[in-house]
C-alpha positions, -999 to +999 in steps of 0.1 A: +220+430-473+217+402-448+220+409-411+235+389-383+204+369-369+225+357-340+230+393-327+194+401-334+184+369-314+205+381-285+187+415-286+154+397-285+164+377-256+172+410-237+141+429-248+117+400-250+096+409-217+089+445-227+055+445-245+062+479-260+089+464-283+083+457-319+105+447-347+107+462-382+129+458-412+151+489-417+185+501-428+190+469-446+187+450-412+162+448-384+152+475-359+138+469-325+113+499-315+098+508-283+063+523-289+073+530-323+107+547-316+137+530-328+160+518-297+185+494-313+189+475-345+213+453-364+228+460-398+254+436-413+272+423-382+269+454-364+247+470-338+228+503-344+221+523-312+199+554-307+216+571-277+202+606-281+222+639-291+232+645-254+250+611-251+265+609-286+300+623-278+305+600-249+292+569-268+317+575-296+345+573-272+337+535-265+352+507-282+339+499-316+316+529-317+313+552-348+289+577-364+258+561-379+261+574-416+244+557-443+240+586-467+270+608-463+254+627-433+258+613-399+227+609-379+232+629-348+222+607-317+228+573-333+260+552-331+269+519-348+289+496-327+311+469-344+297+435-339+331+423-324+327+450-297+294+436-284+306+399-283+303+399-246+267+400-232+276+425-207+286+450-232+259+442-255+234+446-227+247+480-218+243+492-252+208+478-254+199+494-222+209+529-233+192+526-266+160+512-249+161+540-221+164+567-248+134+555-268+114+548-237+121+587-229+103+597-263+064+600-267+049+571-285+043+572-323 
């Protein structure tokens, strides 16, 4: 499955100054990892965000957010945000910030 390269580039622009960020093909798209821990990614036209279990319920109340479920078992602490919901840079930046902050709180892999 192809992924939205435009969305991936917008993420790169936001994370570009962090030397701990790496990219990896995953989930049929691309993931952006902080010191080996997934922060955000792109699958199809949508954004994947690792918000952590404690922030999950609040994240799911936001526009365009839904459970991240690729196997029939939702992944706790991860959400998928519709690409149309992150069209504005401010909204995308907020999601990226949350995913990056959670990944940065984890020990390096």
